[in-house]
Steps between C-alpha positions, in 0.01 A plus 500: 500500500357155563679191374254222410583134553268209424527201729663187355417150609657420838805272484689619805492479881475760776864447591610559141303825501707627793256442785692465833542143623295549818207621291535211256470263797194688624342483153548125493323480835214698342483243219638749248793309349505690170404853397193586297554703182446845651737412786771374268451808286512770766742362762826585319395866479334530841791330677733742321307795645319622187150644499256259337155530347343155497196417290368152550166329490333405826649189657839538331705490823584869532478504882816291526648701214519804728522323838831331420696815404338694784623255763834446326579872490402571860657189653840597365504820706307374800667164560570484873271792588522872444138595449387835636177539691220658303698493174415205274727434205262322263147600394237313300177681410189293420142608424309265733535353847476146365779557252720669762448207736588243238805691378628513858440126533704440183785720620505360855695173438763686299525775760535245779785328318674837467433616857258774399159595637179576309179673603177599329330839521141549386170640619203323650697388805654670801812697416661430839679174399619671182624797700679268743669309218627820341633642825670173596668483161389308192687439176227453238158665501220369279233769501181632350541867410222645717610375842868559425423860408307537829796372701737730316280800577499399868879488500501126573636377167801644319624394157828693501710181518315298233748332267254310280135567415260267321164610360289193430177499299551863404212487253264392776633783718394732219155339474446556873615863487818442703752655261504846667579336835756268338666803343509674837658193662762452229599866532604420859738221396863575406552565130809281512296193596416215265141483374304215346152547356272217391184566303286313251434821306645850481176698473314722751814688600733206561721620214543836677606317816761310299640815337522687830651240730684235295843583361644322196260217568490171316161378381449127537191337349371146521309455171232771489396657828131484410493151345327209671706220648556219249409224747160659570188362332201731467132402500190713442181352643166660411224415746141606563452724806297234684776242452798719589525418871489125435777538243716707736449245777608219265810694394588545867452135588823352363793350689765768443542864598285751316433873517161648415492871416199726550454868430385612844586436864140410579495236225827349622376473857162360395647242262752373756217446748283327241778263397588419860135432584481260204798295623781676310716684757590843365652819635461852368756772441391861454526849640239465775709247693724595788868433443492205740210350306682554170812332633302212649301436183801521272695267731214249495505505120879481479539207740215302344253529787253621238522455125283792389578870527234753395661836432447842353741673264676660798651158569596417142841661539565368847433127484813305416419139581649209311296222342177688438347279232198711409401867491131578452375843396158471663436844354701616197734781608455857386812518282756272338792578732294384795425180309868427451591579860217288638589216267865522599424336835524167319766357267769667707872442458468241227207299637176446311158638580151568369300822491120504470290806428132460590290711265128570483346533151457874552874533575621329182585811299695678774680182606613415148633854456691471828660171396607644165681782682668241721602309184310191613345285230228275639163378377200537733327182611137486616504286813318399816655360816469141376650559154779268385732798441460605863552149636810452286648825629416463870552126542382303804320668786693579816354340815203684649592687819229591749515871589635582846368803694775760509699304241605596145240697311301592811581869455804698612401848392575804710241550774249771422320708756129440516236692689267359762735257672501461880789384712414176679773505767401473866619851580309642205184321610528642852542853369216459255269368771585792728447750219157369421399555863281192537576137553435296187301186498806294406827451684661773289220751532492534122137568415412573142495859380125482451440384856721773641320772310160395637581507873596826673865536586596575859788673666707349782242594763228320308320818387381521138711707264387854418417559133499828309159632397408569140435864585874542500531566875751256637460340836785478744713191474552293814853471627699186543756300311478394134487691175185529298450400141654828382855601578564761776454854379370390158159440352359184352228491242188322609202401298330812374822699480500661849833520677567323826774601739705269715420487874715664763657176606185328621388154404423417140266772376406551138343832406254459218211699357300179474554398858625163384876524530779610271508313169791413272412354164154402627637305800522605865835664565720327753652706775870523547577347840512620860784746511352757741549804279473829690482733203188718502287481191145622496251353256408737225138565414 
């Protein structure tokens, strides 16, 4: 049975709540002199070892609400050492890499004060450092379910010694389809351990997770889990399609931090580049970025190097940066929960913030329905970039910053393989020149494909190459060094569909029914380099 407690107004201190003195000192160093409501509410129970179900709106301070009891419980047993290699004692599960990284950063000062170690485990990066940390011995693991499950299956991670488990953003775990993996992971933790679960809602299977893994839990709520933050002001701007980009650029041009949300990764990348090119440095955050690029962009936004972050919904749960004054829904989200989570990046922990939804006339009906579900009451305003309502909201322009090649907004997406590229290294040029069998007109011997196809190719002795006849009777290939356009022992398809066999290790010879060389995609096929193959392969007629 779940006991329900509603959070009262905070009138106490961390010390009065029973937080150990060394952690109180660390909290003061983190500029956290007093607890927020959800912290004051949950700490007496979590410090006493009870299972807790926490429901709080985004930005309510729940990360510290579970970090403090986690460190306090483990530091009592581990003071002066005693950790066992490969057996962490504390586990925090988070749905995204960004959230896992920021949770670990929040825990780190407390863990350091208590003599504990923390590591993160998630995909998208090499597992070797994570494997090393586990085998050397780590106290607290902050992990995404997928990579942790992989390491467990490999026998690298073991949860048999876990004393306390935290599931953060459980509703988002459900949205991403992680609950089966989360269930599998929790089954590997001791039943006697303490468990804390934080979720904005209890739908999509979260309630089943609570019933299965929490015992005699206490439910703590800060107001309503789905209600908007009181210090958040909402605006609904209706704009013509032709004026939308100018409006978005004006909304991004203010002095303070702001986050712009788009629906797709492509839109986020494109908008960040457009803003940067117009003198507003911006970085993007989405699933196509490498982990290093994600970390770099988020760090640039966090430390103030750039004031604008353009993100997709994947980042809405993972960005916990103070003093974000404005959130802009460049595209209205698909459903009301996404609206609340996006909007929760501002007005965090008692601060104030504004939220703007940019709406085209054709989107009015769907957007108004979405806001009603989110319990947001706001009147739409027809605006352009120069409207008084926009100027009053954004304030003065930030100084124009000339874009720097390779700087913020220049593109940090994962490299994608593209066809047709040629290596330009000196060694590659030498090999290419030798393969082509003739000296080029330039220093690199790199004639155009058209020029090469018009002049007859020669073998090492200077004799012209032998071509297959259209009658289907193949000539004998000269012998020598390099491969032909087709691979040894295999056929290549030339123009007209006849097959051409690779030479017996002679110079570059392409067998073709047209007598013009092997073709790939309409271009002359390049040979593979002088490797002196001795395998016999007769051309087929």
